[in-house]
C-alpha positions in Angstrom: 58.3 -67.0 -8.5 59.5 -67.9 -5.0 59.4 -71.0 -2.8 58.4 -73.4 -5.6 58.8 -76.1 -4.5 60.8 -76.3 -1.3 63.8 -78.5 -1.5 63.9 -78.9 2.3 60.4 -80.1 2.8 60.6 -83.6 1.3 58.9 -86.4 3.3 61.2 -88.8 5.1 62.1 -91.5 2.4 62.0 -94.1 5.2 58.3 -93.3 5.9 56.3 -96.3 4.8 53.2 -94.1 4.4 51.1 -96.7 6.1 48.6 -94.1 7.2 47.9 -93.1 3.6 47.6 -96.8 2.5 45.0 -97.2 5.2 42.8 -94.5 3.8 42.8 -95.8 0.3 40.2 -98.5 1.1 38.1 -96.1 3.1 38.2 -93.5 0.3 37.2 -95.9 -2.4 34.3 -97.5 -0.5 32.9 -94.4 1.2 29.7 -92.6 0.3 31.0 -90.0 -2.1 28.8 -87.3 -0.7 29.0 -87.9 3.0 32.5 -89.3 3.5 34.5 -88.2 6.5 38.1 -89.3 6.9 39.3 -88.3 10.4 42.4 -88.7 12.5 42.5 -87.8 16.2 39.7 -86.9 18.5 37.3 -84.0 18.2 38.7 -82.2 21.2 37.7 -78.7 20.2 34.3 -77.4 19.1 33.8 -73.9 18.2 31.5 -71.2 16.9 34.3 -69.5 15.1 34.2 -68.7 11.4 36.6 -68.1 8.5 38.2 -64.8 7.8 35.6 -62.3 6.6 35.4 -62.6 2.8 35.9 -59.6 0.6 32.5 -59.2 -1.0 32.1 -55.8 -2.8 29.3 -53.5 -1.8 27.7 -50.9 -4.1 30.1 -48.2 -5.2 30.2 -45.2 -2.9 30.6 -42.7 -5.8 27.1 -42.0 -7.1 28.3 -41.6 -10.7 30.1 -44.9 -10.6 27.1 -46.6 -9.0 24.9 -45.1 -11.7 27.2 -46.4 -14.5 27.4 -49.9 -12.9 23.6 -50.0 -12.7 23.4 -49.1 -16.4 25.7 -52.0 -17.3 23.7 -54.3 -15.1 20.5 -53.2 -16.8 22.0 -53.8 -20.2 23.2 -57.3 -19.2 19.8 -58.0 -17.8 18.2 -57.7 -21.3 20.1 -60.8 -22.4 19.2 -64.4 -21.8 19.5 -65.3 -18.2 21.7 -68.2 -16.9 18.8 -70.6 -16.9 17.9 -70.1 -20.6 20.4 -72.1 -22.7 21.1 -73.0 -26.3 23.8 -75.6 -26.0 26.6 -74.2 -28.2 30.0 -72.5 -27.9 29.6 -70.9 -31.3 28.7 -67.5 -30.0 31.4 -67.2 -27.4 33.9 -68.6 -29.9 32.9 -65.9 -32.3 33.4 -63.3 -29.6 36.8 -64.6 -28.7 37.8 -64.5 -32.4 36.9 -60.8 -32.8 38.6 -60.0 -29.5 41.8 -61.7 -30.7 41.6 -64.9 -28.6 42.4 -63.3 -25.2 41.8 -66.6 -23.4 44.9 -68.1 -25.1 47.3 -65.6 -23.6 47.6 -67.4 -20.3 47.5 -70.9 -18.9 44.4 -72.0 -17.1 42.9 -74.4 -14.5 39.3 -75.3 -15.5 36.9 -76.6 -12.8 33.6 -78.4 -13.2 31.5 -80.7 -10.9 28.2 -80.4 -9.0 29.2 -79.0 -5.6 32.3 -77.3 -4.2 33.4 -75.6 -7.4 33.6 -72.0 -6.2 35.3 -72.8 -2.9 37.8 -75.1 -4.6 38.5 -72.3 -7.1 39.1 -69.9 -4.2 41.5 -72.4 -2.6 43.4 -72.8 -5.9 43.6 -69.1 -6.3 45.0 -68.6 -2.8 47.6 -71.3 -3.3 48.8 -69.8 -6.6 48.8 -66.3 -5.2 50.9 -67.5 -2.2 53.5 -68.7 -4.7 53.6 -65.2 -6.2 51.6 -65.9 -9.4 49.2 -63.2 -10.6 45.8 -64.9 -10.8 42.5 -64.3 -12.5 39.4 -66.1 -11.1 36.1 -66.4 -12.8 33.2 -68.0 -10.7 29.5 -68.0 -10.6 26.9 -67.2 -9.4 27.7 -64.1 -7.3 26.6 -63.8 -3.7 26.0 -60.0 -3.6 27.6 -58.1 -6.5 28.1 -59.2 -10.2 31.6 -57.8 -9.9 32.5 -60.7 -7.6 32.5 -63.1 -10.6 35.8 -61.6 -12.0 38.7 -61.5 -9.6 42.3 -60.4 -10.0 44.9 -61.2 -7.4 42.3 -62.7 -5.1 40.0 -59.6 -5.0 36.9 -58.8 -7.1 37.6 -56.3 -9.8 36.5 -52.7 -9.0 33.2 -51.4 -10.3 35.2 -48.9 -12.4 37.2 -51.7 -14.0 34.1 -53.8 -14.5 32.4 -50.9 -16.3 35.5 -50.2 -18.4 35.8 -53.8 -19.4 32.2 -54.0 -20.5 32.5 -50.8 -22.5 35.7 -52.1 -24.2 34.1 -55.3 -25.5 30.6 -53.9 -26.1 31.2 -53.0 -29.8 32.5 -56.6 -30.4 29.6 -58.1 -28.5 27.2 -56.1 -30.7 29.1 -57.3 -33.8 28.7 -60.9 -32.8 25.0 -60.4 -31.8 24.4 -59.3 -35.4 26.0 -62.3 -37.0 24.4 -65.1 -34.8 21.0 -66.6 -34.7 20.7 -65.6 -31.0 22.3 -62.8 -29.2 25.1 -63.5 -26.7 23.7 -64.4 -23.3 24.3 -62.7 -19.9 26.8 -65.5 -19.0 28.5 -65.4 -22.3 29.1 -61.7 -22.2 30.5 -62.0 -18.6 32.7 -64.8 -19.7 34.1 -62.7 -22.5 34.6 -59.8 -20.1 36.6 -62.1 -17.7 38.8 -63.5 -20.4 39.5 -60.0 -21.7 40.2 -58.6 -18.2 42.6 -61.4 -17.5 44.5 -60.8 -20.7 44.6 -57.0 -20.1 45.9 -57.5 -16.5 47.8 -59.6 -17.5 47.5 -62.7 -15.3 50.0 -65.6 -15.0 47.2 -68.1 -14.7 43.4 -68.1 -14.8 41.2 -70.2 -12.5 37.9 -70.7 -14.3 34.7 -72.3 -13.0 32.1 -73.6 -15.5 28.7 -72.2 -15.3 26.9 -75.4 -16.1 28.0 -78.8 -17.5 31.2 -78.5 -19.5 31.1 -79.4 -23.2 28.9 -76.5 -24.3 29.5 -74.2 -21.3 30.6 -70.7 -22.4 33.9 -71.1 -20.4 34.9 -74.0 -22.6 36.8 -72.0 -25.1 39.9 -72.4 -23.0 42.3 -75.4 -23.1 42.9 -75.9 -19.4 46.3 -77.3 -18.6 44.6 -78.8 -15.5 41.0 -79.9 -15.5 39.4 -80.3 -12.0 36.2 -82.3 -11.4 34.6 -81.8 -8.0 32.0 -84.4 -6.8 29.3 -85.0 -9.3 25.7 -85.5 -8.1 22.2 -84.9 -9.5 21.5 -81.2 -10.3 20.2 -79.5 -13.5 19.0 -83.0 -14.5 16.6 -81.5 -17.1 19.7 -80.2 -19.0 22.6 -82.4 -18.1 21.1 -85.9 -17.6 19.3 -87.9 -14.9 22.3 -90.1 -13.7 25.8 -89.1 -12.4 27.2 -90.9 -15.5 25.1 -88.9 -17.9 26.0 -85.7 -16.1 29.7 -86.7 -16.2 29.5 -87.0 -20.0 28.8 -83.3 -20.3 31.3 -82.3 -17.6 34.0 -84.4 -19.2 34.0 -81.9 -22.0 36.5 -79.7 -20.2 39.2 -82.5 -20.3 41.5 -81.5 -23.2 44.2 -83.3 -25.1 47.3 -84.1 -22.9 45.9 -82.2 -19.9 46.1 -83.3 -16.3 42.8 -84.3 -14.6 42.2 -84.0 -10.9 39.3 -86.1 -9.9 37.5 -85.8 -6.5 35.8 -88.9 -5.3 33.0 -89.8 -7.8 30.1 -92.1 -8.1 31.2 -95.2 -10.0 29.4 -94.5 -13.3 30.7 -90.9 -13.3 34.2 -92.0 -12.6 34.0 -94.5 -15.5 33.0 -91.8 -18.0 35.6 -89.4 -16.8 38.4 -92.0 -16.9 37.4 -93.0 -20.4 37.5 -89.4 -21.6 41.0 -89.1 -20.1 42.2 -92.1 -22.0 40.7 -90.9 -25.2 42.6 -87.6 -25.0 45.8 -88.9 -23.5 45.2 -87.0 -20.3 47.0 -87.8 -17.0 44.7 -88.6 -14.1 45.1 -88.1 -10.3 42.3 -89.6 -8.2 41.2 -88.7 -4.7 41.8 -91.6 -2.4 44.5 -93.1 -4.6 47.1 -90.5 -5.8 46.0 -87.9 -3.3 43.6 -87.4 -0.4 42.8 -86.4 3.2 44.9 -88.4 5.6 43.4 -86.8 8.8 41.5 -83.9 10.1 40.5 -82.4 13.5 38.0 -79.8 14.4 39.8 -76.7 15.5 39.0 -73.2 16.5 37.3 -71.5 13.6 37.8 -74.4 11.2 39.9 -77.5 11.0 43.5 -78.8 11.1 44.3 -81.2 8.3 46.9 -83.6 7.1 46.8 -83.8 3.3 48.5 -86.3 1.0 49.4 -84.5 -2.2 51.0 -85.7 -5.4 54.5 -84.9 -4.0 54.1 -86.0 -0.4 52.4 -85.3 2.8 51.4 -81.9 4.1 50.9 -81.8 7.9 49.3 -79.3 10.2 47.5 -77.4 7.5 44.9 -75.1 9.1 41.7 -74.3 7.1 39.3 -71.7 8.4 36.3 -73.4 6.9 34.0 -76.0 8.5 33.1 -79.5 7.3 34.6 -82.7 6.0 33.6 -81.6 2.5 35.9 -78.6 2.7 38.9 -80.8 3.7 38.2 -82.8 0.5 37.9 -79.6 -1.5 41.3 -78.6 0.0 42.9 -81.9 -1.1 41.6 -81.4 -4.6 42.8 -77.8 -4.8 46.2 -78.8 -3.5 46.6 -81.6 -6.1 45.5 -79.2 -8.9 48.1 -76.7 -8.0 50.8 -79.4 -7.6 49.8 -80.6 -11.1 50.1 -77.1 -12.5 53.6 -76.8 -11.1 54.5 -80.3 -12.4 54.8 -82.0 -9.0 54.4 -85.7 -9.3 55.4 -85.6 -13.0 58.4 -83.5 -13.8 59.5 -83.1 -10.2 59.0 -85.4 -7.2 59.4 -82.9 -4.4 56.3 -81.3 -2.7 55.4 -77.6 -2.6 56.9 -75.5 0.1 54.9 -76.5 3.2 55.0 -73.1 4.9 53.6 -71.4 1.8 50.9 -74.0 1.5 49.9 -73.5 5.2 49.9 -69.7 4.8 47.6 -70.0 1.7 45.0 -72.3 3.2 44.9 -70.3 6.5 43.8 -67.2 4.5 41.0 -68.9 2.5 37.6 -67.4 2.8 34.4 -68.4 1.0 31.4 -66.1 1.4 28.1 -67.8 1.9 29.6 -71.2 2.6 29.2 -72.1 6.3 29.8 -68.4 7.0 29.1 -67.0 10.5 27.6 -63.5 10.2 26.1 -63.0 13.7 26.4 -64.0 17.3 23.9 -64.4 20.1 22.3 -66.3 18.6 24.8 -67.5 16.0 23.6 -67.1 12.4 25.3 -69.2 9.7 24.9 -68.8 6.0 25.3 -71.7 3.5 24.4 -71.7 -0.2 23.5 -75.4 -0.4 20.8 -75.6 -3.1 20.6 -79.3 -3.9 20.2 -82.5 -1.8 23.9 -83.4 -2.0 25.0 -80.0 -0.9 22.4 -80.0 1.9 23.6 -83.3 3.3 27.2 -82.2 3.6 26.1 -78.9 5.1 23.9 -80.6 7.7 26.8 -82.8 8.7 29.2 -79.9 8.9 26.8 -77.9 11.1 26.6 -80.8 13.5 30.4 -81.2 13.6 31.4 -77.6 14.0 28.7 -76.2 16.3 27.0 -77.4 19.5 23.6 -76.0 18.8 21.0 -77.2 21.3 18.3 -76.0 18.8 18.9 -75.1 15.2 16.3 -73.1 13.2 16.4 -73.2 9.4 15.6 -70.3 7.1 15.0 -71.8 3.6 14.4 -69.9 0.4 14.8 -72.1 -2.7 14.6 -71.8 -6.5 11.6 -73.4 -8.2 13.7 -75.4 -10.6 15.6 -77.4 -7.8 14.8 -80.6 -6.0 13.3 -78.8 -3.0 11.9 -81.9 -1.4 15.3 -83.6 -1.4 16.9 -80.4 0.0 14.4 -80.2 2.9 14.6 -84.0 3.6 18.4 -83.6 4.0 17.9 -80.8 6.6 15.0 -82.4 8.5 17.1 -84.3 11.0 19.0 -81.2 12.1 16.3 -78.5 12.0 14.2 -78.2 15.1 11.9 -75.8 13.1 12.1 -74.3 9.7 11.0 -70.8 8.5 10.3 -70.9 4.8 10.6 -67.8 2.7 11.5 -66.5 -0.8 14.2 -64.3 -2.2 13.7 -61.5 -4.7 14.7 -63.6 -7.8 12.1 -64.4 -10.4 13.3 -68.0 -10.1 12.3 -68.2 -6.4 9.8 -70.8 -5.3 6.7 -69.1 -3.9 6.8 -69.3 -0.1 3.4 -70.9 0.2 4.3 -73.6 -2.3 7.6 -74.2 -0.5 5.6 -74.4 2.8 3.4 -77.1 1.4 6.4 -79.3 0.7 8.0 -78.4 4.1 4.8 -79.4 6.0 5.0 -82.8 4.3 8.6 -83.2 5.3 8.7 -81.6 8.8 5.0 -81.7 9.9 2.8 -78.6 10.3 4.0 -77.8 13.9 7.6 -77.3 12.8 7.0 -75.0 9.8 6.5 -71.3 9.8 5.9 -69.2 6.7 7.3 -65.7 6.2 7.3 -64.6 2.6 9.6 -61.6 3.2 13.2 -62.6 4.0 13.7 -59.9 6.7 10.6 -61.2 8.5 11.9 -64.8 8.1 15.3 -63.9 9.6 13.6 -62.1 12.5 11.3 -65.0 13.2 14.1 -67.5 13.1 16.3 -65.5 15.5 13.3 -65.2 17.9 12.8 -69.0 17.8 16.5 -69.6 18.4 16.4 -67.3 21.4 13.4 -69.0 23.0 15.5 -71.2 25.2 17.4 -68.2 26.7 20.6 -66.3 25.9 23.0 -69.1 26.9 21.0 -72.1 25.6 22.9 -72.5 22.4 20.3 -71.9 19.8 21.4 -71.1 16.2 20.1 -70.2 12.8 21.1 -71.6 9.4 20.1 -69.6 6.3 20.2 -71.8 3.2 18.5 -73.0 0.0 19.9 -70.7 -2.6 22.9 -68.5 -3.3 20.5 -65.6 -3.8 18.8 -66.2 -0.5 22.2 -66.3 1.2 23.4 -63.1 -0.6 20.3 -61.1 0.4 20.5 -62.4 4.0 24.2 -61.4 4.1 23.2 -57.8 3.2 20.4 -57.7 5.7 22.7 -58.9 8.4 25.2 -56.2 7.7 27.8 -57.9 5.5 28.8 -56.1 2.3 
């Protein structure tokens, strides 16, 4: 382990930190979904994007591709991720017969409503920059199921994915035979991830919950650090109809004597999370109090940030991602890694600033404000609920100077589609509604009916096939001429974004 933490990068002890004190009031009174804490002027606007993310394509070797498809087909026979039986009994039984692989490494566990995957990628980048071997488990995938399990910042190979599945398959079948219900798709993948991390072996696992927390399949780990990104309304039929009720489920990842990193939360959610922390003697760090975003400026391809961490101030940190929400994700990620290294508790000095800068500058998050085409610019963003749509709409306005923005929206039928469309209505000149290939996709005509109520008939076009929808949107964006500044935003679902990414030549 090198450069942890830097002795020579301590903040000036004479600095009164007035600038951070000033943001505390702003942080604690701001709208938790739309907050922007800025310092300096927006002197640069850009159509730049982050480094191209490493999203695996299909294997080139026909035999490997065939074997991967066979594994995918077997996994597809299991309960999908939307069919749940709230229990960790099955995954616990699998871990038992596998020899408890998830206990062979420390872990950082992440829950919340929005921002989990990007925050996980940021944490992974920071840990890797400090020369720790990382395993990351996130969901859902954008293009390939192998994306869900990463080692050292890259998705595991198709060969390793197949091998891991074959290694645990006999144990999976053993558990299937002993339980009332077979292990689900997500439970098997979780078991594969934990086994792969132990086999690597990794120094630390960064694990994103699938849904909720208490009964999520990932919750057989005891995370040294529990991270809660902003909580909002999503999966209300399963998790609860208020942020506080949802927080009750998500608080299940907070374990005895852990450290909890809390992004800015609605008041009722914060109360639930803080009570759980007290009950299990966990240490809490809160965005806007113990850490936060001191300032940010729009920069070429992303933004330049000053972050206040648990050990001091980190200045001139470049992040190649757009939007205020990504700066807040970065602050949460930094605090989580500081907590993992004991900064603010066992040691007062901050992490090495140059290593932190290097890590954030290399962060990529596929399908999150990702530019995949120019002339006109096409941006992909996987916003799929109203809270996510609001921050995406704000980020597009901040990062780009589109004179005319066309939306391509394909959503899942189990989401708050009206709320999603209402969030985008102020920024979309027109919207092309479509549907992806998933069985969960809302029918394009049904989606169009809601869109007409939100946008008006003149601003809605229906193209059931995604390739046709992309072509129609690009044509609309080009109507004002090559240099008029039209753009396209593809959104509404991770699956829609993943399929668009493939159609537009990524992956």
